[in-house]
C-alpha positions in Angstrom: -199.8 -77.1 -99.6 -201.8 -75.9 -96.5 -201.0 -72.0 -95.7 -200.5 -72.4 -91.9 -201.9 -69.5 -90.0 -201.6 -70.0 -86.5 -203.9 -67.3 -84.7 -202.5 -64.4 -82.9 -204.1 -65.0 -79.9 -202.4 -68.3 -79.8 -198.9 -66.6 -80.7 -199.2 -64.5 -78.0 -200.3 -67.2 -75.2 -197.5 -69.3 -76.4 -194.4 -66.8 -76.4 -195.7 -65.9 -72.9 -195.8 -69.6 -72.2 -192.6 -69.9 -73.2 -190.6 -66.7 -72.1 -190.9 -64.9 -75.5 -189.8 -67.9 -77.9 -192.0 -69.5 -80.4 -190.8 -73.2 -80.0 -190.0 -75.2 -77.1 -186.6 -76.3 -77.7 -184.0 -75.1 -80.9 -182.1 -78.6 -81.2 -183.8 -82.5 -81.2 -181.9 -85.1 -80.3 -182.1 -87.4 -82.9 -181.1 -90.7 -80.6 -184.6 -89.9 -78.6 -186.6 -88.4 -81.6 -188.8 -89.9 -83.9 -190.8 -89.0 -87.2 -194.0 -90.2 -87.0 -196.1 -90.4 -90.1 -199.4 -91.3 -89.5 -201.9 -92.8 -92.2 -200.3 -91.7 -95.9 -202.6 -94.9 -97.4 -204.1 -95.7 -100.7 -207.4 -94.9 -99.0 -206.8 -91.5 -98.6 -204.4 -90.1 -101.1 -206.1 -91.5 -104.7 -208.4 -89.7 -106.3 -211.7 -91.0 -105.8 -211.8 -93.3 -103.0 -214.3 -92.0 -100.0 -211.5 -91.2 -97.7 -209.9 -89.0 -99.9 -208.1 -86.3 -98.7 -206.2 -84.3 -102.0 -204.1 -82.0 -99.9 -201.9 -85.0 -98.7 -200.7 -85.7 -101.7 -199.5 -82.5 -101.5 -197.0 -83.3 -98.1 -195.7 -86.6 -99.6 -192.7 -84.9 -100.8 -191.9 -82.8 -97.2 -192.3 -86.2 -95.3 -190.0 -88.3 -97.4 -187.5 -85.8 -97.5 -188.3 -86.1 -93.3 -187.6 -89.4 -93.6 -184.5 -89.5 -95.2 -183.3 -86.9 -92.6 -184.6 -88.2 -89.8 -182.3 -91.8 -91.2 -179.3 -89.8 -91.9 -179.0 -87.9 -88.4 -179.4 -91.4 -87.0 -183.2 -91.2 -85.6 -186.6 -93.6 -86.0 -188.8 -93.2 -88.9 -192.5 -94.9 -87.9 -194.9 -95.6 -90.4 -198.8 -95.8 -88.4 -201.1 -97.2 -90.3 -204.7 -97.7 -89.6 -206.2 -101.7 -90.0 -209.8 -102.2 -89.4 -212.0 -105.7 -89.0 -215.4 -106.3 -89.1 -215.2 -106.2 -85.4 -215.3 -102.1 -85.8 -218.9 -102.6 -86.6 -219.3 -104.1 -83.2 -217.0 -102.7 -80.9 -216.6 -99.0 -82.3 -220.3 -99.0 -83.5 -220.4 -94.9 -82.5 -217.8 -94.7 -86.2 -220.6 -95.6 -87.9 -223.6 -92.7 -88.3 -221.8 -90.8 -85.6 -220.0 -87.8 -87.9 -221.2 -89.4 -91.6 -224.2 -91.8 -92.3 -223.3 -95.4 -91.3 -223.1 -96.2 -95.5 -220.3 -93.4 -96.0 -218.9 -94.7 -92.5 -218.9 -98.8 -93.8 -217.2 -97.2 -97.0 -214.5 -95.2 -95.6 -214.2 -98.4 -93.1 -214.2 -101.0 -95.2 -211.5 -99.4 -97.5 -208.9 -99.4 -94.5 -209.4 -103.5 -94.4 -206.6 -105.7 -95.2 -206.7 -106.3 -98.6 -208.7 -103.5 -100.1 -207.3 -101.2 -102.4 -207.2 -98.2 -100.0 -205.3 -100.0 -97.1 -201.4 -100.2 -98.3 -199.2 -97.5 -98.0 -199.3 -94.6 -101.2 -196.7 -96.0 -103.1 -194.7 -92.5 -103.3 -194.1 -93.0 -99.8 -190.2 -93.4 -99.1 -191.2 -96.2 -96.7 -187.6 -98.5 -95.7 -187.7 -102.1 -94.0 -185.5 -100.6 -91.6 -188.2 -98.3 -90.2 -190.6 -98.7 -87.3 -193.7 -99.9 -88.3 -197.2 -99.9 -85.9 -201.1 -100.5 -87.2 -203.9 -98.8 -85.2 -207.3 -99.8 -85.0 -208.8 -96.1 -83.9 -207.8 -92.4 -85.0 -205.1 -92.7 -82.4 -202.2 -94.6 -82.2 -201.8 -94.4 -78.4 -205.2 -94.4 -77.3 -205.6 -98.2 -75.2 -205.3 -100.9 -77.2 -205.2 -99.2 -80.8 -201.6 -100.5 -81.1 -198.3 -101.3 -79.5 -196.4 -98.0 -80.7 -195.5 -96.9 -77.4 -194.0 -99.9 -76.3 -191.8 -100.1 -79.3 -190.9 -96.3 -78.7 -190.2 -96.6 -75.3 -187.6 -99.9 -76.1 -185.8 -97.7 -78.2 -185.3 -94.3 -75.4 -187.7 -92.2 -78.0 -189.6 -89.4 -76.2 -190.0 -86.7 -78.6 -192.5 -87.4 -82.0 -192.4 -85.3 -84.8 -196.1 -85.7 -86.4 -196.9 -85.8 -89.8 -199.8 -87.4 -92.5 -203.1 -87.2 -92.7 -205.8 -85.9 -91.2 -203.9 -82.8 -89.4 -207.7 -82.7 -87.9 -208.5 -86.5 -86.9 -206.0 -89.2 -86.8 -202.6 -87.1 -86.4 -204.6 -84.2 -83.8 -205.3 -87.4 -81.8 -202.2 -89.4 -82.1 -200.3 -86.4 -80.5 -202.6 -85.3 -77.8 -203.0 -88.5 -76.6 -199.0 -89.3 -76.9 -197.9 -86.0 -74.9 -200.2 -87.3 -73.0 -198.3 -90.7 -72.5 -195.3 -88.3 -71.4 -194.0 -87.9 -75.0 -192.9 -84.2 -76.4 -194.9 -83.5 -79.1 -194.7 -81.6 -82.4 -196.5 -81.1 -85.2 -195.8 -80.7 -88.7 -197.1 -78.2 -90.1 -196.5 -78.5 -93.7 -196.1 -81.8 -93.1 -199.9 -82.5 -91.9 -203.0 -82.3 -94.1 -207.0 -82.0 -94.1 -209.6 -81.0 -96.6 -209.1 -77.5 -96.0 -206.5 -74.5 -94.8 -209.1 -73.5 -92.3 -209.9 -76.5 -90.5 -206.3 -77.3 -90.7 -205.3 -74.2 -89.0 -208.3 -74.4 -86.4 -206.3 -78.2 -85.1 -202.7 -76.5 -85.3 -203.7 -73.6 -83.3 -205.5 -75.5 -80.8 -202.8 -78.1 -80.4 -200.0 -75.5 -80.2 -201.3 -73.5 -76.9 -201.3 -76.8 -74.5 -200.4 -80.4 -76.4 -197.5 -80.0 -78.8 -194.7 -77.0 -80.8 -195.7 -76.3 -84.7 -192.2 -76.5 -86.6 -192.2 -76.3 -90.4 -190.4 -79.5 -92.1 -186.8 -77.0 -92.2 -187.5 -76.0 -88.7 -187.2 -79.6 -87.9 -184.6 -80.7 -90.0 -182.6 -77.7 -88.6 -183.0 -78.4 -85.0 -182.3 -82.4 -85.9 -178.5 -81.3 -87.4 -178.0 -79.1 -84.4 -178.5 -75.9 -86.1 -181.3 -74.5 -84.4 -184.6 -74.2 -86.3 -184.2 -73.3 -89.5 -186.2 -70.2 -91.5 -189.6 -71.8 -92.8 -189.4 -72.4 -96.7 
């Protein structure tokens, strides 16, 4: 599990902006809140695949615990998965060689195509038939044309999202940023996100904490759902 450490400068700024408080709210209305699980697919969790994020395997129990708590409280659980097809190589050609070599990017993309070994949800994820599903074709689920997640959430009256999954600094951050700018209240679950290193994880959460999202632990989110206020980090 990542050791989360929000930079002290960010913490001071957060408290100043929130009247001395660390979190935006102490309670969450389950009927208006969704757990959004991003890209917990085999491509990112199986050892040896080109997109492997070893730390993602460490957050599986926390995400499953959150999912069970959301269902018990009457909240919504959303499984967001990436599905690419050959159009990515023309319509999103900047993905090929933008931050990785074209060869590496192609191997990554091909593992997220329907039928590929890496495409399904990781088998240890406790997804249920009644959960919501959304399929995206970009890092962010909320960018125009990426998925239908916003329409599904609006239809359910949801205005608050707790973001989990992988990678903290890529699809989770991109989804959270765009969700906030689409007028959703956003929580990044610190011990429910994973990326390559603690340094990258903390840089992402520190940046997000200032203007885009509240940063809470699994325990704090569950406590807020239960109406008991944010409980101590576990």
